[in-house]
N, C-alpha and C positions, 0 to 999 in steps of 0.2 A: 367446472369452464374445460373442452375440449380442446386438449394441442400442451397442456398447463402441468405441471406438479400440481397434488394437491397442496394448498395449505387450509390453517388450524383460520389465518384472517380470513383467506377466501371466502368463507360462507358467511364474513359477512359481508367484502364485497369482493368482485372479481376487478374493480376499479383500479389501471396500472398505478397512479400518484398511489392506492389506501395501500396497497398493495407493497410498494415500493418505502413510503414513509413507515411502515408497522414496524416492518424487521429490519430498517434502517433506527429505528429508535430503538429495538431491542438489542441488536449489538451493543449500539453504548450505550446504556440502561448494563450490562454484562460485563461491557469494563470498564463502567466507574464502581459496580458491586464488584470485582476482582480487587481494582486497584486498594478500597476500603478496605475488605478481609487483609490486605497485605499487610494497609497500615496499621490497622486498627489497635493492633497491639505490636510493637517493633518492639526486636530482642536482638543484643546484643550477641548473640550467636542463633542467623534464623531457622524460623520451622514451617515446615506448611507451605502456604500462600505466600509468604514474607521469603522461602528460601528460594520458590519458586520463580518472583518476581528478580529478585535478585541475580538467579542467573538467567534472565532472561535480561537481564538490561547489561549484567556486566560483557553477555552475547553480541549484542548492538551495540558497547562502546568499544568493543574488541575487534569487529568489523566497521565500524567508523574510522577506526586509529591506523587501521591496514590501507584505509583511502586517504583520508589526510591529514593527520596527525591525532595520538593523544589530546590534547589540547582543543582545539576546534571539534574532533568528535563528542568530545564532553558539551562544550558548549549547545553543539544541535541534537545534542542527547531525544531533550526528552521530546520537540518534533519528532526525531524518524517513530522511537523507539512508539512513541502513543499514535499512528497513524499506522508502524509495524501492528499491534496488536489490534485492533479497530481494524483494521484490512482483515487478520488473522483472525478475527470472534466474526467478523460477521461471514466470511469465505466459512469455516465449522457449520457455520446455525444452518444454512445449505446440505450440509452435509445429513442431519436431522429431518428425518420423515416427517411430515407437516408441514414444513417450514421451506422457505426460500433462499438464499445468499440475495443481501442486498448488494451484493457488489457484480450478482448477474443480472441489474440493472447499470446502461450506459449513465443513467446523469449522477449516482453512483460517485463510480471512476470515473468520471470527467472532470467532478466537483474536487475531488481528489488530488488530479492533473495538476489540477489548474493551482490549485494551494500551492503546493511544488513548485508548480515553476515558477507562480508570480513572486512567491519569497525568495527564490534562489538569485535571480535577477535581483530582486532591490538588497538582499545583501552584499551580492554580488559590484552591484553600484552604491553601496555604503562604503561599504572596504576600499573600494578603486575610485572611487568619481565616478561619474556617466559617462564623461571623456575619456578617460583610461579602459575604462570598462570594455567599453566598445566598440575600441583599436586594436582589444583584442581580438575581435571579431573576423579586421582586415589582413590578417596573418605577418608573420616576417617579413617579408618580402611588398613594398614599396607599390612596384609596377603593378600586380595583383589584385591590387586593393578593392578594383572594381569588379573582381570577380567574388573572389573570397569575400567581403560583406555579402552579399543576398543567398549565397549561399549557407554559411553563416546561420542571418536569420531563417533566414527559411528550414535548416539544421534545430535550430531550440524551439522553433512551431511544433519542425513531428515529433518531437520530445512530448508533447501533448497528446497527439495520436496511441503513442510507442505506450505514454506508463497506461491511458483511456483503456485501449482495446483492447489490449494482452491484457492486463487484467479482466477484463471484460467479457473477452473470448473466451480464455479457458474456463473460466468461473462455469458460464453459459453456458458450453461446451462440455463441463462435469453435468449440469444438473440436467439437462437430456439426455446423457448417458444412464444415469440416479434412472433418469424418468422411467429408460427405456428396460434397466433390468429389473426392477419392481412389474413391469407390467409381467417379464416372462418368467421372473424367478422370485416369490417378493419373499421369499419368508428362509430359504435357505444360505444360499448358492451369495447376495449382495453380501453377504460378510465379508470377502475380497475384495470387489470394490470400494466397501463402507474404508478401509484402508485403503486402498488404494488413492477417493476421492481426500482423505485424511490429510495426507503425505502431500498430495496437490494442494491443499487448501494453508499449508504450513510455506510451503515449497515460494508459493504467489506473494507471500508476506515477505517472506525474506527478499525476493529480485525487487519488491517494491519499494524496502528499505535501504537498500544497497544501492540501486540506482539515485533515492534523494539523496544520498552520499558522494555515490560520484560526481553528480549532477551542484552542488552543495559545494564540495570541491573541485568542480572547476571554475566554480564564481568563484571566491573568497582565496583562494592559491591561491599567487604568482607566480608563474613562474622565473628564477634568477635573470635567463638571458633575455629574456621581455623587458 
């Protein structure tokens, strides 16, 4: 299919939905396999995949602790760590020739952004109550309520755009960059771009996780002066 990366699944069908769904399911299966291998033979002193996953979870927990404290960070660790691992695996799939990152499709990044948006607002309302939660949108000065409230509403909805388009745009750009490199120098020179794209895949996963923690922290952690 001209103008697109060659993919093995594309040999079956060039349909946009088919390519997206197959690569998304592939990323999900890889994540499930990693999780299964990590817990299949648990040891007191972790080794192999268990050790890698333990280090990963410790890193995510440390990230969340800096944002919202250890207790809250541990509470939301399963959500943030799962999303982060899924995003990283989905990004890395696109680095492998013959596959396309499902995060290069706006369908997936928008779905992930909506999950985060709905969940952090739900948690904010559940912790503070609907009136108190939306009261924070008005700011501390009563005579500016009429201005601050719509600004905050727009700001929160813009997070959907920020989360989805940032990830989609970066990964899609990486895919296009890889396609050009493979056309110009298909054998030796892509080694350096592959390393760069791998780093970018990890970085985008980190950014998505830290923003998820930041949004959750802003929703459930109530400042004392409020």
